[in-house]
Biopython code that builds the backbone (N, CA, C, O; Angstrom):
import numpy as np
from Bio.PDB.StructureBuilder import StructureBuilder

atoms = [
    (1, "MET", "N", (10.517, -6.008, -13.078)),
    (1, "MET", "CA", (10.211, -5.012, -14.090)),
    (1, "MET", "C", (9.944, -3.677, -13.408)),
    (1, "MET", "O", (9.178, -3.615, -12.446)),
    (2, "ILE", "N", (10.559, -2.622, -13.889)),
    (2, "ILE", "CA", (10.358, -1.281, -13.345)),
    (2, "ILE", "C", (9.179, -0.631, -14.060)),
    (2, "ILE", "O", (9.166, -0.525, -15.286)),
    (3, "ARG", "N", (8.206, -0.206, -13.293)),
    (3, "ARG", "CA", (7.008, 0.429, -13.833)),
    (3, "ARG", "C", (7.182, 1.940, -13.874)),
    (3, "ARG", "O", (7.980, 2.510, -13.129)),
    (4, "GLU", "N", (6.432, 2.569, -14.744)),
    (4, "GLU", "CA", (6.407, 4.032, -14.821)),
    (4, "GLU", "C", (5.721, 4.557, -13.561)),
    (4, "GLU", "O", (4.619, 4.112, -13.241)),
    (5, "PRO", "N", (6.343, 5.490, -12.836)),
    (5, "PRO", "CA", (5.710, 6.002, -11.619)),
    (5, "PRO", "C", (4.496, 6.874, -11.945)),
    (5, "PRO", "O", (4.432, 7.507, -12.999)),
    (6, "ALA", "N", (3.555, 6.891, -11.038)),
    (6, "ALA", "CA", (2.386, 7.756, -11.158)),
    (6, "ALA", "C", (2.620, 8.974, -10.271)),
    (6, "ALA", "O", (3.023, 8.832, -9.117)),
    (7, "GLU", "N", (2.372, 10.157, -10.795)),
    (7, "GLU", "CA", (2.497, 11.366, -9.986)),
    (7, "GLU", "C", (1.191, 11.609, -9.255)),
    (7, "GLU", "O", (0.133, 11.706, -9.877)),
    (8, "LEU", "N", (1.265, 11.708, -7.942)),
    (8, "LEU", "CA", (0.095, 11.895, -7.090)),
    (8, "LEU", "C", (0.270, 13.159, -6.271)),
    (8, "LEU", "O", (1.383, 13.654, -6.096)),
    (9, "ARG", "N", (-0.835, 13.671, -5.775)),
    (9, "ARG", "CA", (-0.788, 14.871, -4.945)),
    (9, "ARG", "C", (-1.638, 14.641, -3.699)),
    (9, "ARG", "O", (-2.740, 14.099, -3.771)),
    (10, "VAL", "N", (-1.106, 15.061, -2.566)),
    (10, "VAL", "CA", (-1.847, 15.007, -1.309)),
    (10, "VAL", "C", (-2.765, 16.223, -1.272)),
    (10, "VAL", "O", (-2.310, 17.355, -1.433)),
    (11, "ASP", "N", (-4.075, 15.985, -1.058)),
    (11, "ASP", "CA", (-5.000, 17.117, -1.028)),
    (11, "ASP", "C", (-5.015, 17.772, 0.357)),
    (11, "ASP", "O", (-4.304, 17.335, 1.262)),
    (12, "ASP", "N", (-5.821, 18.814, 0.516)),
    (12, "ASP", "CA", (-5.869, 19.569, 1.771)),
    (12, "ASP", "C", (-6.348, 18.732, 2.951)),
    (12, "ASP", "O", (-6.105, 19.088, 4.104)),
    (13, "SER", "N", (-7.031, 17.615, 2.670)),
    (13, "SER", "CA", (-7.503, 16.721, 3.729)),
    (13, "SER", "C", (-6.498, 15.615, 4.033)),
    (13, "SER", "O", (-6.747, 14.768, 4.891)),
    (14, "GLY", "N", (-5.359, 15.620, 3.330)),
    (14, "GLY", "CA", (-4.351, 14.587, 3.538)),
    (14, "GLY", "C", (-4.626, 13.319, 2.756)),
    (14, "GLY", "O", (-4.036, 12.276, 3.040)),
    (15, "ARG", "N", (-5.508, 13.393, 1.783)),
    (15, "ARG", "CA", (-5.880, 12.214, 1.000)),
    (15, "ARG", "C", (-5.109, 12.160, -0.308)),
    (15, "ARG", "O", (-4.732, 13.181, -0.883)),
    (16, "VAL", "N", (-4.889, 10.925, -0.758)),
    (16, "VAL", "CA", (-4.219, 10.671, -2.025)),
    (16, "VAL", "C", (-5.050, 9.659, -2.791)),
    (16, "VAL", "O", (-5.454, 8.637, -2.238)),
    (17, "GLU", "N", (-5.307, 9.940, -4.068)),
    (17, "GLU", "CA", (-5.998, 8.973, -4.920)),
    (17, "GLU", "C", (-4.954, 8.156, -5.664)),
    (17, "GLU", "O", (-4.074, 8.707, -6.326)),
    (18, "ILE", "N", (-5.061, 6.833, -5.548)),
    (18, "ILE", "CA", (-4.130, 5.937, -6.224)),
    (18, "ILE", "C", (-4.821, 5.402, -7.476)),
    (18, "ILE", "O", (-5.920, 4.856, -7.381)),
    (19, "PRO", "N", (-4.204, 5.547, -8.638)),
    (19, "PRO", "CA", (-4.834, 5.086, -9.878)),
    (19, "PRO", "C", (-5.154, 3.581, -9.837)),
    (19, "PRO", "O", (-4.375, 2.787, -9.310)),
    (20, "LEU", "N", (-6.301, 3.208, -10.396)),
    (20, "LEU", "CA", (-6.716, 1.805, -10.395)),
    (20, "LEU", "C", (-5.691, 0.892, -11.062)),
    (20, "LEU", "O", (-5.493, -0.242, -10.627)),
    (21, "GLY", "N", (-5.036, 1.383, -12.120)),
    (21, "GLY", "CA", (-4.028, 0.569, -12.792)),
    (21, "GLY", "C", (-2.872, 0.220, -11.869)),
    (21, "GLY", "O", (-2.369, -0.904, -11.895)),
    (22, "LEU", "N", (-2.452, 1.171, -11.058)),
    (22, "LEU", "CA", (-1.374, 0.935, -10.109)),
    (22, "LEU", "C", (-1.806, -0.065, -9.040)),
    (22, "LEU", "O", (-1.042, -0.951, -8.656)),
    (23, "LEU", "N", (-3.038, 0.089, -8.566)),
    (23, "LEU", "CA", (-3.568, -0.861, -7.586)),
    (23, "LEU", "C", (-3.653, -2.270, -8.182)),
    (23, "LEU", "O", (-3.296, -3.249, -7.528)),
    (24, "ALA", "N", (-4.121, -2.360, -9.412)),
    (24, "ALA", "CA", (-4.247, -3.662, -10.070)),
    (24, "ALA", "C", (-2.884, -4.331, -10.213)),
    (24, "ALA", "O", (-2.762, -5.537, -9.997)),
    (25, "GLU", "N", (-1.850, -3.554, -10.578)),
    (25, "GLU", "CA", (-0.498, -4.114, -10.694)),
    (25, "GLU", "C", (-0.016, -4.690, -9.370)),
    (25, "GLU", "O", (0.734, -5.666, -9.343)),
    (26, "ALA", "N", (-0.453, -4.077, -8.269)),
    (26, "ALA", "CA", (-0.050, -4.527, -6.940)),
    (26, "ALA", "C", (-0.967, -5.623, -6.402)),
    (26, "ALA", "O", (-0.748, -6.132, -5.303)),
    (27, "GLY", "N", (-1.991, -5.987, -7.173)),
    (27, "GLY", "CA", (-2.916, -7.023, -6.716)),
    (27, "GLY", "C", (-3.895, -6.538, -5.667)),
    (27, "GLY", "O", (-4.385, -7.318, -4.851)),
    (28, "ILE", "N", (-4.178, -5.238, -5.694)),
    (28, "ILE", "CA", (-5.104, -4.636, -4.725)),
    (28, "ILE", "C", (-6.347, -4.183, -5.468)),
    (28, "ILE", "O", (-6.259, -3.441, -6.446)),
    (29, "SER", "N", (-7.503, -4.628, -5.004)),
    (29, "SER", "CA", (-8.763, -4.267, -5.637)),
    (29, "SER", "C", (-9.567, -3.353, -4.705)),
    (29, "SER", "O", (-9.320, -3.330, -3.499)),
    (30, "PRO", "N", (-10.530, -2.598, -5.256)),
    (30, "PRO", "CA", (-11.359, -1.741, -4.411)),
    (30, "PRO", "C", (-12.000, -2.564, -3.285)),
    (30, "PRO", "O", (-12.493, -3.669, -3.510)),
    (31, "GLY", "N", (-11.981, -2.011, -2.092)),
    (31, "GLY", "CA", (-12.541, -2.688, -0.927)),
    (31, "GLY", "C", (-11.520, -3.482, -0.123)),
    (31, "GLY", "O", (-11.831, -3.950, 0.972)),
    (32, "THR", "N", (-10.306, -3.642, -0.646)),
    (32, "THR", "CA", (-9.269, -4.368, 0.073)),
    (32, "THR", "C", (-8.838, -3.573, 1.298)),
    (32, "THR", "O", (-8.615, -2.365, 1.216)),
    (33, "GLU", "N", (-8.720, -4.257, 2.440)),
    (33, "GLU", "CA", (-8.240, -3.598, 3.650)),
    (33, "GLU", "C", (-6.722, -3.533, 3.598)),
    (33, "GLU", "O", (-6.051, -4.526, 3.318)),
    (34, "LEU", "N", (-6.188, -2.339, 3.873)),
    (34, "LEU", "CA", (-4.750, -2.113, 3.808)),
    (34, "LEU", "C", (-4.224, -1.615, 5.144)),
    (34, "LEU", "O", (-4.951, -1.008, 5.931)),
    (35, "LEU", "N", (-2.949, -1.883, 5.383)),
    (35, "LEU", "CA", (-2.217, -1.274, 6.489)),
    (35, "LEU", "C", (-1.209, -0.325, 5.861)),
    (35, "LEU", "O", (-0.603, -0.650, 4.840)),
    (36, "ALA", "N", (-1.025, 0.842, 6.460)),
    (36, "ALA", "CA", (-0.069, 1.818, 5.957)),
    (36, "ALA", "C", (0.923, 2.131, 7.062)),
    (36, "ALA", "O", (0.545, 2.299, 8.221)),
    (37, "PHE", "N", (2.203, 2.209, 6.694)),
    (37, "PHE", "CA", (3.206, 2.610, 7.657)),
    (37, "PHE", "C", (4.323, 3.362, 6.951)),
    (37, "PHE", "O", (4.556, 3.189, 5.754)),
    (38, "SER", "N", (5.008, 4.200, 7.721)),
    (38, "SER", "CA", (6.121, 4.972, 7.186)),
    (38, "SER", "C", (7.357, 4.088, 7.147)),
    (38, "SER", "O", (7.653, 3.368, 8.101)),
    (39, "ASP", "N", (8.068, 4.150, 6.040)),
    (39, "ASP", "CA", (9.330, 3.430, 5.891)),
    (39, "ASP", "C", (10.482, 4.431, 5.914)),
    (39, "ASP", "O", (11.595, 4.119, 5.491)),
    (40, "GLY", "N", (10.203, 5.637, 6.412)),
    (40, "GLY", "CA", (11.210, 6.677, 6.508)),
    (40, "GLY", "C", (11.571, 7.255, 5.150)),
    (40, "GLY", "O", (11.151, 6.746, 4.111)),
    (41, "ASP", "N", (12.348, 8.318, 5.174)),
    (41, "ASP", "CA", (12.892, 8.932, 3.967)),
    (41, "ASP", "C", (11.836, 9.213, 2.900)),
    (41, "ASP", "O", (12.088, 9.019, 1.711)),
    (42, "GLY", "N", (10.651, 9.671, 3.322)),
    (42, "GLY", "CA", (9.616, 10.051, 2.364)),
    (42, "GLY", "C", (8.839, 8.897, 1.783)),
    (42, "GLY", "O", (8.122, 9.079, 0.799)),
    (43, "ARG", "N", (8.954, 7.709, 2.359)),
    (43, "ARG", "CA", (8.243, 6.534, 1.825)),
    (43, "ARG", "C", (7.112, 6.109, 2.746)),
    (43, "ARG", "O", (7.253, 6.097, 3.969)),
    (44, "ILE", "N", (5.996, 5.762, 2.136)),
    (44, "ILE", "CA", (4.865, 5.160, 2.842)),
    (44, "ILE", "C", (4.592, 3.829, 2.164)),
    (44, "ILE", "O", (4.481, 3.753, 0.941)),
    (45, "VAL", "N", (4.485, 2.788, 2.967)),
    (45, "VAL", "CA", (4.252, 1.440, 2.451)),
    (45, "VAL", "C", (2.807, 1.048, 2.725)),
    (45, "VAL", "O", (2.300, 1.235, 3.831)),
    (46, "LEU", "N", (2.149, 0.500, 1.703)),
    (46, "LEU", "CA", (0.805, -0.050, 1.858)),
    (46, "LEU", "C", (0.911, -1.563, 1.734)),
    (46, "LEU", "O", (1.547, -2.069, 0.809)),
    (47, "ARG", "N", (0.288, -2.288, 2.664)),
    (47, "ARG", "CA", (0.262, -3.746, 2.600)),
    (47, "ARG", "C", (-1.172, -4.210, 2.758)),
    (47, "ARG", "O", (-1.939, -3.623, 3.521)),
    (48, "ARG", "N", (-1.540, -5.269, 2.036)),
    (48, "ARG", "CA", (-2.843, -5.879, 2.293)),
    (48, "ARG", "C", (-2.825, -6.370, 3.729)),
    (48, "ARG", "O", (-1.861, -7.009, 4.151)),
    (49, "ALA", "N", (-3.873, -6.083, 4.486)),
    (49, "ALA", "CA", (-3.936, -6.476, 5.894)),
    (49, "ALA", "C", (-3.765, -7.988, 6.032)),
    (49, "ALA", "O", (-3.069, -8.444, 6.939)),
    (50, "GLU", "N", (-4.382, -8.766, 5.157)),
    (50, "GLU", "CA", (-4.290, -10.226, 5.256)),
    (50, "GLU", "C", (-2.856, -10.707, 5.056)),
    (50, "GLU", "O", (-2.441, -11.672, 5.697)),
    (51, "ASP", "N", (-2.090, -10.056, 4.182)),
    (51, "ASP", "CA", (-0.699, -10.439, 3.961)),
    (51, "ASP", "C", (0.156, -10.113, 5.182)),
    (51, "ASP", "O", (1.007, -10.911, 5.576)),
    (52, "ALA", "N", (-0.064, -8.958, 5.773)),
    (52, "ALA", "CA", (0.710, -8.554, 6.944)),
    (52, "ALA", "C", (0.451, -9.497, 8.109)),
    (52, "ALA", "O", (1.389, -9.891, 8.802)),
    (53, "VAL", "N", (-0.799, -9.862, 8.336)),
    (53, "VAL", "CA", (-1.141, -10.779, 9.427)),
    (53, "VAL", "C", (-0.534, -12.149, 9.155)),
    (53, "VAL", "O", (0.013, -12.772, 10.066)),
    (54, "ARG", "N", (-0.623, -12.627, 7.919)),
    (54, "ARG", "CA", (-0.046, -13.936, 7.581)),
    (54, "ARG", "C", (1.464, -13.940, 7.826)),
    (54, "ARG", "O", (2.002, -14.910, 8.359)),
    (55, "ASP", "N", (2.153, -12.856, 7.438)),
    (55, "ASP", "CA", (3.594, -12.765, 7.668)),
    (55, "ASP", "C", (3.920, -12.825, 9.156)),
    (55, "ASP", "O", (4.872, -13.493, 9.559)),
    (56, "LEU", "N", (3.139, -12.134, 9.968)),
    (56, "LEU", "CA", (3.361, -12.162, 11.410)),
    (56, "LEU", "C", (3.139, -13.557, 11.982)),
    (56, "LEU", "O", (3.896, -14.000, 12.846)),
    (57, "LEU", "N", (2.116, -14.249, 11.511)),
    (57, "LEU", "CA", (1.846, -15.613, 11.971)),
    (57, "LEU", "C", (2.976, -16.559, 11.577)),
    (57, "LEU", "O", (3.388, -17.402, 12.374)),
    (58, "GLU", "N", (3.474, -16.423, 10.359)),
    (58, "GLU", "CA", (4.565, -17.286, 9.892)),
    (58, "GLU", "C", (5.856, -17.020, 10.642)),
    (58, "GLU", "O", (6.653, -17.934, 10.850)),
    (59, "ASP", "N", (6.071, -15.778, 11.050)),
    (59, "ASP", "CA", (7.280, -15.419, 11.801)),
    (59, "ASP", "C", (7.145, -15.729, 13.285)),
    (59, "ASP", "O", (8.113, -15.593, 14.034)),
    (60, "GLY", "N", (5.953, -16.145, 13.725)),
    (60, "GLY", "CA", (5.722, -16.454, 15.127)),
    (60, "GLY", "C", (5.559, -15.237, 16.015)),
    (60, "GLY", "O", (5.669, -15.337, 17.237)),
    (61, "ARG", "N", (5.299, -14.089, 15.410)),
    (61, "ARG", "CA", (5.143, -12.862, 16.204)),
    (61, "ARG", "C", (3.710, -12.640, 16.662)),
    (61, "ARG", "O", (3.444, -11.696, 17.407)),
    (62, "LEU", "N", (2.791, -13.481, 16.238)),
    (62, "LEU", "CA", (1.389, -13.352, 16.685)),
    (62, "LEU", "C", (0.935, -14.634, 17.300)),
    (62, "LEU", "O", (-0.211, -14.736, 17.739)),
]
sb = StructureBuilder()
sb.init_structure("model")
sb.init_model(0)
sb.init_chain("A")
sb.init_seg("    ")
for serial, (resi, resn, name, xyz) in enumerate(atoms, 1):
    if name == "N":
        sb.init_residue(resn, " ", resi, " ")
    sb.init_atom(name, np.array(xyz, "f"), 0.0, 1.0, " ", f" {name:<3s}", serial, name[0])
structure = sb.get_structure()
């Protein structure tokens, strides 16, 4: 299902506020530890830290 995008703005400190509804759709709650990385072409990916570590363990990279 394609969701309606949220328009966000980077403030002078480089911070972005992500709406709670968008976080909830992604299964991310306040206090969740995230990893952020650039996926190139203007994209930044956020992953739950626990999911990223689990993926690495399953792939045998850790």
